[in-house]
BAFI-3210 file (N, C-alpha, C; in Angstrom, 3 decimals, decimal comma, padded with zeros to 6 digits):
// residues 258
n [1|2|3|4|5|6|7|8|9|10|11|12|13|14|15|16|17|18|19|20|21|22|23|24|25|26|27|28|29|30|31|32|33|34|35|36|37|38|39|40|41|42|43|44|45|46|47|48|49|50|51|52|53|54|55|56|57|58|59|60|61|62|63|64|65|66|67|68|69|70|71|72|73|74|75|76|77|78|79|80|81|82|83|84|85|86|87|88|89|90|91|92|93|94|95|96|97|98|99|100|101|102|103|104|105|106|107|108|109|110|111|112|113|114|115|116|117|118|119|120|121|122|123|124|125|126|127|128|129|130|131|132|133|134|135|136|137|138|139|140|141|142|143|144|145|146|147|148|149|150|151|152|153|154|155|156|157|158|159|160|161|162|163|164|165|166|167|168|169|170|171|172|173|174|175|176|177|178|179|180|181|182|183|184|185|186|187|188|189|190|191|192|193|194|195|196|197|198|199|200|201|202|203|204|205|206|207|208|209|210|211|212|213|214|215|216|217|218|219|220|221|222|223|224|225|226|227|228|229|230|231|232|233|234|235|236|237|238|239|240|241|242|243|244|245|246|247|248|249|250|251|252|253|254|255|256|257|258]
n.u [-003,390|-002,172|-004,099|-005,702|-008,270|-011,674|-012,971|-014,875|-017,868|-018,696|-020,603|-021,959|-023,140|-023,413|-021,551|-020,964|-019,931|-020,610|-019,555|-019,588|-019,102|-017,833|-018,880|-017,013|-014,683|-014,150|-014,805|-013,621|-015,086|-015,576|-012,861|-012,259|-014,137|-013,266|-010,513|-011,314|-012,353|-010,527|-008,687|-010,182|-010,645|-007,607|-006,223|-007,394|-008,854|-007,079|-008,113|-010,890|-014,058|-015,737|-018,997|-021,577|-022,137|-022,969|-024,814|-022,873|-021,766|-019,930|-020,527|-018,967|-017,298|-016,904|-013,654|-011,672|-009,750|-007,257|-006,166|-003,084|-001,965|-001,494|-000,867|001,883|003,872|005,907|008,460|007,598|004,980|005,461|006,799|004,742|002,996|004,753|004,722|001,847|001,919|003,852|002,465|-000,124|001,301|002,025|-000,407|-002,144|-001,878|000,609|-000,627|-003,543|-002,718|-001,878|-003,974|-005,585|-006,236|-003,590|-003,017|-004,088|-002,497|000,069|003,816|004,101|001,775|002,089|004,580|003,569|001,678|003,189|004,822|002,700|001,770|004,319|004,709|002,907|003,730|003,367|006,080|007,349|008,687|012,142|013,370|011,039|010,978|013,654|013,335|011,142|012,149|014,555|013,486|012,024|013,894|015,514|013,666|013,316|015,532|015,090|014,969|013,739|013,893|011,775|012,560|013,130|011,687|009,444|006,552|003,515|000,438|-000,928|-001,562|-002,215|-002,368|-000,747|-001,271|-000,755|-003,103|-004,759|-003,964|-004,560|-004,421|-004,734|-003,702|-002,262|-001,723|-001,638|-004,121|-005,507|-007,242|-009,137|-009,034|-009,568|-007,683|-006,600|-004,411|-002,554|000,817|004,194|006,746|008,832|007,884|005,293|006,573|008,024|006,014|004,592|006,619|007,142|004,893|002,707|001,775|003,673|005,868|005,351|004,465|006,550|009,120|008,456|009,950|009,531|010,297|012,985|012,345|012,156|013,496|015,413|016,302|019,355|018,626|016,231|016,164|017,320|015,429|013,508|014,675|014,499|011,706|010,863|011,834|009,975|007,559|008,341|008,153|005,230|003,973|004,951|003,709|001,174|000,942|001,228|-000,610|-001,382|-002,958|-005,200|-005,387|-002,725|000,060|000,982|003,375|004,108|004,548|006,823|008,735|008,431|009,563|012,140|012,542|012,272|014,322|016,609|016,197|016,283|019,175|020,194]
n.v [-004,133|-001,081|001,618|003,426|003,861|004,114|002,465|002,397|003,659|006,031|006,756|008,929|008,722|010,786|009,209|006,843|005,279|004,264|001,908|001,328|-001,284|-001,356|-003,735|-004,436|-005,417|-008,280|-009,718|-007,398|-006,146|-008,140|-008,585|-006,086|-005,981|-008,501|-007,421|-005,284|-006,641|-008,163|-006,629|-005,156|-006,910|-007,447|-005,076|-002,726|000,118|000,991|000,890|001,921|000,634|-002,380|-002,403|-003,507|-005,740|-006,293|-007,004|-006,439|-004,353|-002,236|-001,484|000,800|002,578|006,033|007,424|009,783|012,507|013,517|013,257|012,314|012,755|015,564|017,264|019,070|017,007|015,888|015,039|014,104|013,297|011,104|009,383|008,539|007,349|005,222|003,681|003,082|001,554|-000,452|-001,524|-002,233|-004,184|-006,307|-007,208|-009,282|-012,672|-015,337|-017,898|-017,050|-015,745|-017,199|-018,691|-016,648|-015,352|-014,788|-011,470|-009,884|-009,190|-009,879|-010,764|-012,361|-011,849|-009,184|-009,133|-010,344|-008,807|-006,318|-007,625|-007,830|-005,050|-004,265|-005,599|-004,556|-001,622|001,069|002,934|006,222|007,960|008,694|008,244|007,179|005,238|003,824|003,366|001,484|-000,490|-001,546|-001,996|-004,323|-006,015|-006,319|-007,350|-009,985|-011,264|-011,181|-013,353|-013,859|-015,318|-017,031|-017,438|-016,762|-014,728|-012,197|-012,700|-010,784|-008,723|-007,090|-004,105|-003,574|-001,168|001,675|004,158|007,579|009,102|007,229|007,235|008,510|011,594|012,699|014,567|013,464|010,838|008,237|006,825|004,054|003,525|001,689|-001,147|-002,838|-004,749|-006,180|-008,469|-011,769|-011,044|-010,316|-008,415|-006,972|-006,629|-005,189|-002,612|-001,947|-001,360|000,525|002,418|003,392|003,987|006,553|008,629|008,827|010,436|012,681|014,917|015,855|013,870|011,230|009,425|006,163|003,939|003,602|003,760|001,199|-001,470|-004,086|-007,263|-007,933|-009,636|-009,241|-006,444|-006,297|-007,733|-005,701|-003,821|-004,858|-005,457|-002,940|-001,845|-003,638|-002,330|000,499|000,049|-000,567|001,710|003,521|002,592|002,711|005,702|006,470|007,697|010,661|012,011|013,973|014,047|014,353|016,493|018,157|016,573|014,470|011,812|011,836|012,503|010,017|007,848|008,858|007,932|005,347|004,695|005,490|003,615|001,291|001,523|002,138]
n.w [-004,978|-005,332|-006,955|-009,164|-009,673|-008,839|-005,976|-004,231|-002,664|000,059|002,806|005,474|008,594|011,220|013,757|012,374|009,501|006,611|004,351|000,832|-001,663|-005,116|-007,680|-009,269|-007,737|-006,465|-003,248|-001,785|000,128|002,289|002,971|003,977|006,557|007,555|008,676|010,139|012,098|012,953|014,262|016,018|017,737|018,528|018,395|019,517|018,778|016,994|014,275|012,593|014,578|014,095|012,916|011,276|008,724|005,712|002,664|000,735|002,072|004,190|007,147|009,813|012,715|012,640|012,904|014,585|013,127|010,578|007,069|006,542|004,076|002,147|004,550|005,739|006,550|009,125|011,457|013,782|012,905|011,145|012,814|014,665|012,566|012,055|014,637|014,448|012,002|012,957|015,234|013,772|012,066|013,796|015,392|014,783|016,160|015,635|015,049|014,647|012,305|010,252|009,367|007,901|004,457|002,155|001,126|-001,592|-004,879|-003,961|-004,610|-006,880|-008,270|-008,596|-010,186|-012,638|-013,593|-014,018|-016,159|-018,213|-018,636|-019,735|-021,908|-023,411|-023,692|-025,348|-027,448|-026,185|-025,319|-025,030|-022,525|-020,625|-022,294|-022,099|-019,333|-019,012|-020,670|-019,444|-016,753|-017,388|-018,388|-015,547|-014,448|-015,304|-014,616|-011,562|-009,032|-006,032|-002,866|-000,781|002,136|005,552|005,852|007,669|008,614|008,319|009,277|006,735|005,488|002,810|001,294|000,692|000,601|001,731|002,236|003,731|006,645|009,569|011,284|014,628|015,959|018,282|017,708|015,060|013,294|011,122|008,040|005,582|004,261|002,196|000,644|002,007|004,095|005,048|004,411|003,970|005,876|004,476|002,106|002,382|003,278|001,399|-000,724|000,654|001,045|-001,823|-002,747|-004,683|-003,087|-000,835|-001,904|-003,816|-002,825|-001,286|000,075|002,284|004,299|005,164|005,654|007,160|009,732|010,542|011,740|010,053|009,097|007,344|005,358|004,819|004,401|001,919|000,195|000,732|-000,961|-003,220|-003,807|-003,792|-006,334|-008,177|-007,008|-007,907|-010,656|-011,319|-010,393|-012,384|-014,822|-013,656|-013,702|-016,122|-017,607|-016,716|-013,966|-012,422|-009,660|-008,817|-009,459|-012,281|-014,247|-012,674|-013,787|-015,307|-013,247|-011,956|-013,677|-013,576|-010,992|-011,202|-013,040|-011,225|-008,950|-010,002|-010,426|-012,936]
ca.u [-002,378|-002,466|-004,564|-006,145|-009,459|-012,734|-013,359|-016,144|-018,369|-018,850|-021,718|-021,793|-024,244|-023,016|-020,348|-021,111|-019,477|-020,925|-018,510|-020,184|-017,799|-018,236|-019,028|-015,853|-013,783|-014,617|-014,156|-012,915|-016,142|-014,858|-011,213|-012,532|-014,691|-012,136|-009,638|-011,437|-012,911|-009,627|-008,409|-010,761|-009,930|-006,434|-005,309|-008,292|-008,408|-005,845|-008,970|-012,332|-014,639|-016,760|-020,570|-022,211|-021,510|-024,648|-025,436|-021,671|-021,428|-019,418|-020,647|-018,230|-017,548|-016,067|-012,619|-011,149|-008,370|-007,180|-005,257|-001,629|-001,718|-002,141|-000,398|003,200|004,367|006,977|009,150|006,548|003,758|006,109|007,127|003,507|002,624|005,342|004,149|000,745|002,123|004,093|001,367|-000,736|002,016|002,123|-001,644|-002,998|-001,292|000,583|-001,654|-004,509|-002,495|-002,003|-005,523|-005,643|-005,962|-002,547|-003,358|-004,359|-001,158|001,447|004,812|003,716|000,773|002,456|005,159|002,697|001,055|003,871|004,960|001,741|002,097|005,597|004,663|002,048|003,972|003,817|006,915|006,305|009,781|013,412|013,696|010,470|011,317|014,400|012,832|010,239|013,405|015,548|012,960|011,913|014,884|015,827|012,468|013,556|016,318|014,730|014,612|013,817|013,702|010,720|012,971|013,905|010,769|008,861|005,017|002,837|-000,915|-000,826|-003,202|-002,119|-002,431|000,406|-001,776|-000,897|-004,264|-005,341|-003,348|-005,049|-003,709|-005,539|-003,060|-001,780|-001,589|-002,073|-004,763|-005,185|-008,200|-008,831|-008,291|-010,178|-006,827|-005,491|-004,640|-001,204|001,833|005,612|007,370|009,704|006,938|004,402|007,401|008,371|004,899|004,283|007,553|006,985|003,257|003,215|001,288|004,712|006,741|005,128|004,356|007,819|009,336|008,361|010,792|008,921|011,043|013,817|011,765|011,822|015,036|014,920|017,581|020,040|017,907|014,969|016,614|017,528|014,222|012,595|015,271|014,117|010,496|010,672|011,969|008,713|006,591|008,420|007,687|003,791|003,579|005,284|002,426|-000,293|001,124|001,564|-001,411|-001,394|-004,002|-005,528|-004,864|-001,085|000,805|001,944|004,977|004,377|004,738|008,224|009,517|008,316|010,509|013,448|012,664|012,462|015,682|017,436|016,115|017,171|020,652|020,028]
ca.v [-003,157|000,271|001,902|005,052|003,379|004,274|001,222|002,227|004,793|006,487|007,530|008,953|009,314|011,040|008,610|005,767|005,258|002,996|001,743|000,059|-001,404|-001,608|-004,771|-005,016|-005,767|-009,043|-010,055|-006,237|-006,110|-009,330|-008,526|-005,189|-006,694|-009,464|-006,783|-004,615|-007,637|-008,881|-005,327|-004,370|-007,713|-007,661|-003,837|-001,815|001,669|001,496|001,131|002,252|-000,387|-002,943|-002,396|-004,408|-006,384|-006,457|-006,563|-005,732|-002,995|-002,327|-000,147|001,038|003,579|006,821|007,816|011,427|012,663|014,124|012,224|012,791|013,372|017,296|017,677|018,591|015,584|016,261|013,996|013,446|012,333|009,800|008,342|008,048|006,574|004,044|003,218|002,424|000,399|-001,694|-002,371|-003,210|-005,507|-007,370|-007,359|-010,897|-013,692|-015,889|-018,837|-016,862|-015,171|-018,617|-018,889|-015,504|-015,259|-014,114|-010,488|-009,216|-008,796|-010,274|-010,439|-013,010|-011,234|-007,705|-009,215|-010,778|-007,321|-005,463|-007,793|-007,613|-003,701|-004,167|-006,223|-004,045|-000,559|001,766|003,655|007,177|009,107|007,832|008,216|006,502|003,949|002,996|002,713|000,154|-002,006|-001,851|-002,806|-005,581|-007,060|-006,458|-008,679|-011,569|-011,730|-011,505|-014,448|-014,024|-016,396|-016,498|-017,780|-015,501|-013,337|-012,145|-012,558|-009,791|-008,605|-006,057|-003,230|-003,392|-000,111|002,519|005,858|008,368|009,207|006,351|007,219|009,679|012,119|013,085|015,399|012,633|009,516|008,072|005,204|003,643|003,035|001,186|-002,552|-003,759|-005,114|-006,182|-009,793|-012,257|-010,442|-010,037|-006,938|-006,404|-006,285|-004,022|-001,683|-001,650|-000,992|001,927|003,677|003,607|004,789|007,859|010,014|009,124|011,329|013,594|016,424|015,858|012,757|010,515|007,964|005,595|002,863|003,669|003,377|-000,105|-002,569|-005,246|-008,360|-007,848|-010,418|-008,297|-005,152|-006,781|-008,280|-004,713|-002,942|-005,653|-004,940|-001,473|-001,817|-003,787|-001,381|001,646|-000,119|-000,328|003,086|004,196|002,455|003,621|007,146|006,776|008,997|012,129|011,876|015,000|014,453|014,556|017,509|018,021|015,937|013,392|010,590|011,728|011,983|008,547|007,683|009,202|007,008|004,101|004,601|005,545|002,648|000,274|002,090|002,259]
ca.w [-005,694|-005,433|-008,307|-009,577|-009,866|-007,932|-006,103|-003,173|-002,090|001,520|003,481|006,889|009,530|012,562|014,141|011,543|008,076|005,687|002,868|-000,252|-002,774|-006,410|-007,939|-010,055|-006,700|-005,498|-001,900|-000,962|001,419|002,700|003,299|005,050|007,416|008,260|009,154|011,218|012,831|013,749|014,567|017,254|018,890|018,650|018,314|019,391|018,597|015,838|013,271|013,041|015,241|012,871|013,446|010,478|007,548|004,768|001,237|000,139|002,761|005,673|008,426|010,918|013,501|012,190|013,992|014,036|012,676|009,160|006,355|006,432|002,739|002,403|005,561|006,076|007,330|009,911|012,235|015,062|012,038|010,670|013,975|014,786|011,467|012,222|015,690|014,055|011,228|013,712|015,603|012,707|011,307|015,031|015,882|014,579|016,628|014,450|015,096|013,846|011,018|009,420|008,631|007,250|002,960|001,677|000,498|-003,069|-005,445|-003,557|-005,159|-008,242|-009,182|-008,863|-011,318|-014,294|-014,145|-014,838|-017,467|-019,383|-018,939|-020,410|-023,093|-024,076|-023,923|-026,860|-027,428|-025,810|-025,351|-025,034|-021,245|-020,223|-022,952|-021,243|-017,934|-019,417|-020,902|-018,255|-015,791|-018,004|-017,926|-014,079|-013,451|-015,751|-013,766|-010,487|-008,264|-004,721|-001,941|000,584|003,274|006,041|006,161|008,776|008,603|009,201|008,649|006,142|005,155|001,136|000,491|000,847|000,265|002,864|003,017|004,623|007,937|009,949|012,443|015,523|017,033|019,156|017,361|013,675|013,057|009,972|007,252|004,082|004,497|001,085|000,365|003,270|004,158|005,336|003,566|005,151|006,137|003,703|000,655|003,043|003,504|000,002|-001,115|001,354|000,656|-003,350|-003,304|-005,219|-002,044|-000,392|-002,350|-004,702|-002,241|-000,230|000,708|003,564|004,196|006,507|005,784|007,746|010,819|010,803|011,705|009,472|009,077|005,918|004,204|004,535|003,734|000,327|-000,037|000,479|-002,017|-004,458|-003,912|-003,909|-007,836|-008,761|-007,048|-008,788|-012,214|-010,862|-010,410|-013,481|-015,600|-013,141|-013,786|-017,975|-018,070|-015,845|-013,014|-011,996|-007,858|-008,882|-010,027|-013,762|-014,588|-012,121|-014,625|-015,358|-011,837|-011,589|-014,486|-012,984|-009,772|-011,477|-013,410|-009,995|-008,188|-010,738|-010,765|-014,662]
c.u [-002,694|-002,977|-005,167|-007,771|-010,521|-013,146|-014,732|-016,484|-018,733|-019,867|-021,585|-022,993|-023,687|-021,645|-020,641|-020,465|-019,969|-020,091|-019,105|-019,192|-018,662|-018,113|-017,757|-014,738|-014,102|-013,888|-013,595|-013,608|-015,886|-013,624|-011,592|-012,731|-013,629|-010,995|-009,981|-012,171|-011,562|-008,681|-008,685|-010,795|-008,714|-005,327|-006,888|-008,118|-007,413|-006,755|-010,283|-013,052|-015,931|-018,100|-021,439|-021,769|-022,885|-024,740|-023,970|-021,225|-020,928|-019,735|-019,755|-017,921|-016,542|-014,849|-012,234|-010,035|-008,295|-006,084|-004,187|-001,190|-002,346|-001,703|001,025|003,672|005,984|007,429|007,994|005,325|004,395|006,588|005,821|002,875|003,369|005,116|003,167|000,799|002,815|003,177|000,465|-000,196|002,012|000,804|-002,092|-001,732|-000,619|-000,057|-002,664|-004,255|-002,644|-002,982|-005,868|-005,571|-004,569|-003,439|-003,335|-003,010|-000,264|002,540|004,353|003,010|001,008|003,483|004,570|002,352|001,865|004,605|003,852|001,738|003,288|005,314|003,740|002,320|004,346|005,174|006,546|007,642|010,977|013,618|012,801|010,780|012,439|014,043|011,970|011,258|014,174|014,766|012,219|012,971|015,789|014,975|012,804|014,768|016,619|014,232|014,393|013,464|012,613|011,023|013,040|012,966|009,896|007,245|004,383|001,284|-000,472|-001,875|-003,522|-002,381|-001,759|-000,184|-001,697|-001,963|-005,168|-004,621|-003,939|-004,547|-004,669|-005,171|-002,240|-001,091|-001,924|-002,647|-005,014|-006,986|-008,072|-008,430|-008,774|-008,910|-005,781|-005,384|-003,028|-000,051|003,068|006,056|008,010|008,571|005,974|005,299|007,931|007,148|004,555|005,388|007,466|005,762|003,572|002,457|002,604|006,043|006,141|004,655|005,505|007,764|008,985|008,668|010,553|009,758|011,872|013,748|011,940|013,119|014,406|016,191|017,950|019,148|016,557|014,962|016,791|016,228|013,435|013,150|014,351|012,563|010,156|011,106|010,542|007,822|006,630|007,959|006,096|003,521|004,069|004,262|001,189|000,013|001,132|000,602|-001,816|-003,054|-004,059|-005,410|-003,383|-000,607|001,575|003,101|005,173|004,943|006,298|009,305|009,516|009,267|011,823|013,670|012,899|013,843|016,668|017,102|016,717|018,534|020,911|020,700]
c.v [-001,772|000,690|003,032|004,888|003,761|002,905|001,136|003,811|005,065|007,342|007,823|009,535|009,630|010,467|007,740|006,069|004,077|003,061|000,739|-000,020|-001,703|-003,075|-005,465|-005,341|-006,622|-009,575|-008,578|-006,366|-007,157|-009,076|-007,041|-005,373|-007,686|-008,552|-005,947|-005,516|-008,115|-007,749|-005,069|-005,593|-007,682|-006,387|-003,082|-000,421|002,156|001,592|001,341|000,564|-000,743|-002,799|-003,476|-004,571|-006,551|-006,245|-005,853|-004,410|-002,999|-001,424|-000,229|002,266|004,882|007,585|009,029|011,408|013,228|013,388|012,838|013,229|014,685|018,102|017,948|018,008|015,862|014,839|013,358|012,604|011,099|008,877|007,946|007,123|005,407|003,121|002,535|001,291|-000,784|-002,302|-003,381|-004,627|-006,874|-007,780|-008,765|-011,647|-014,546|-017,245|-018,519|-016,126|-016,188|-018,590|-017,745|-015,416|-014,414|-012,913|-010,427|-008,951|-008,325|-010,323|-010,950|-012,224|-009,946|-007,969|-009,466|-009,560|-006,470|-006,034|-007,835|-006,144|-003,620|-004,529|-005,241|-002,479|-000,089|002,818|005,053|008,100|008,386|007,416|007,112|004,913|002,728|002,554|001,436|-001,026|-002,113|-002,299|-004,090|-006,543|-007,105|-007,423|-010,039|-012,103|-011,890|-012,679|-014,616|-014,745|-016,063|-017,167|-016,648|-014,455|-013,269|-011,782|-011,525|-009,440|-007,364|-005,191|-003,466|-002,173|000,960|003,847|006,604|008,967|008,780|006,129|008,882|010,177|012,843|014,171|014,993|010,985|009,609|006,696|005,179|003,058|002,410|-000,209|-003,423|-004,686|-006,076|-007,969|-010,358|-011,552|-010,623|-008,621|-006,212|-005,786|-005,055|-002,837|-001,084|-000,905|000,508|002,948|003,953|004,037|005,958|008,818|009,896|010,182|012,565|014,692|016,435|014,437|012,637|009,275|007,379|004,314|002,566|003,680|002,094|-000,694|-003,826|-005,804|-007,944|-008,540|-009,565|-007,065|-005,671|-006,865|-006,790|-004,060|-003,544|-005,197|-003,805|-001,101|-001,975|-002,681|000,186|001,374|-000,127|001,046|003,909|003,732|003,127|005,049|007,369|007,821|009,729|012,446|012,831|015,133|014,398|015,819|017,189|017,383|014,885|011,997|010,794|011,618|010,683|007,328|007,347|008,278|005,685|003,769|004,698|004,458|001,280|000,232|001,845|003,698]
c.w [-005,797|-007,043|-008,275|-009,799|-008,627|-007,580|-004,700|-002,979|-000,512|001,879|004,664|007,525|010,655|012,565|013,579|009,820|007,276|004,365|001,943|-001,583|-004,092|-006,671|-008,910|-008,976|-005,961|-004,373|-001,112|000,305|002,684|003,922|004,342|006,120|008,205|009,184|010,114|012,569|013,863|014,667|015,812|018,049|019,432|018,823|018,451|019,499|017,591|014,580|013,519|013,266|014,082|013,719|012,611|009,006|006,689|003,605|000,470|000,794|004,026|006,513|009,567|011,496|012,496|013,220|013,393|013,861|011,033|008,375|006,579|004,971|002,576|003,367|005,213|006,997|007,989|010,758|013,060|014,083|011,706|011,659|014,433|013,628|011,784|013,446|015,158|013,156|012,030|014,530|014,822|012,292|012,507|015,606|015,705|015,019|015,222|014,048|014,278|012,379|009,728|008,694|007,902|005,688|002,932|000,989|-000,918|-003,314|-004,568|-004,650|-006,655|-008,993|-009,579|-010,240|-012,480|-014,366|-014,740|-016,191|-018,480|-019,340|-019,900|-021,760|-024,101|-024,461|-025,378|-026,501|-027,242|-025,845|-024,731|-023,528|-020,511|-020,873|-022,230|-019,863|-017,816|-019,580|-019,851|-016,968|-016,164|-017,627|-016,603|-014,030|-014,161|-015,048|-012,154|-009,852|-006,761|-003,889|-001,032|001,578|004,216|006,289|006,993|008,315|009,172|008,452|008,148|005,368|003,658|000,357|001,118|000,959|001,733|003,474|003,945|006,179|008,412|011,454|013,425|016,285|018,154|018,626|015,841|013,762|011,602|009,368|006,332|004,378|003,232|000,607|001,175|003,319|004,791|004,292|004,640|004,884|005,180|002,365|001,365|002,954|002,232|-001,116|-000,509|000,682|-001,060|-003,313|-003,820|-003,972|-001,215|-000,803|-003,023|-004,219|-001,671|000,127|001,680|003,587|005,626|006,789|006,487|009,257|011,511|010,888|011,046|009,285|007,577|005,250|003,765|003,818|002,151|-000,196|-000,083|-000,840|-003,251|-004,678|-004,003|-005,601|-008,413|-008,529|-007,776|-010,402|-011,925|-011,260|-011,643|-014,465|-015,292|-013,815|-015,488|-018,256|-016,839|-015,198|-012,349|-010,280|-007,979|-009,656|-011,402|-013,315|-013,667|-012,478|-014,619|-014,312|-011,749|-012,476|-014,043|-011,810|-010,287|-011,967|-012,017|-009,089|-008,566|-010,948|-012,296|-015,317]
res [x|x|x|x|x|x|x|x|x|x|x|x|x|x|x|x|x|x|x|x|x|x|x|x|x|x|x|x|x|x|x|x|x|x|x|x|x|x|x|x|x|x|x|x|x|x|x|x|x|x|x|x|x|x|x|x|x|x|x|x|x|x|x|x|x|x|x|x|x|x|x|x|x|x|x|x|x|x|x|x|x|x|x|x|x|x|x|x|x|x|x|x|x|x|x|x|x|x|x|x|x|x|x|x|x|x|x|x|x|x|x|x|x|x|x|x|x|x|x|x|x|x|x|x|x|x|x|x|x|x|x|x|x|x|x|x|x|x|x|x|x|x|x|x|x|x|x|x|x|x|x|x|x|x|x|x|x|x|x|x|x|x|x|x|x|x|x|x|x|x|x|x|x|x|x|x|x|x|x|x|x|x|x|x|x|x|x|x|x|x|x|x|x|x|x|x|x|x|x|x|x|x|x|x|x|x|x|x|x|x|x|x|x|x|x|x|x|x|x|x|x|x|x|x|x|x|x|x|x|x|x|x|x|x|x|x|x|x|x|x|x|x|x|x|x|x|x|x|x|x|x|x|x|x|x|x|x|x]
***
């Protein structure tokens, strides 16, 4: 799940990057290594090349490009990002994807987390209190089916900073929460990540053709992801502009139709 916590340290040595994970995130290094290995075989060039996995650290190639977060993201960037995501989602063959563990923080885990945060919410201001109340009320009614979904390999983190633009294409980094997922859930998490709207709306979800069932699932998943970010942003973080939390509250209410 997207969060605001420090999860790893990076060290650079010419064209090699070493990513060392904190002990508080079990399995992250293994997921990163599995993703890089799978993508090197099935989608070479989309992500860093795996070099070595030892002692809780992953060594990988350093790829060229600048993060999309911080750039003025125009249509050419969004199109290239959509191409990269489509390649990622379809990269792992179905017979291999079935053997890949489900990524962390899938739907039920996210729902349980939101419920816990909602149960512990302390009254704050009328608008945010209303958003929490309406969100929890909607969550009690939500019962999504799992049929008719498109299985994909998911990166598990919608941060715009994880998409690198080299002037021609977008490539992807950061796979510590990756694993088997479904298309609607992945697009919902991506679309609602704070980095996708805080500096200017990047509407990536419209670049994908979904079935009516998946469109509905994505809209519902966007609601729960919006609630996730409301709780995460309830204490302002210096990387985001002042007022981001209250903007998120408004997004929650608009997404819920409340």
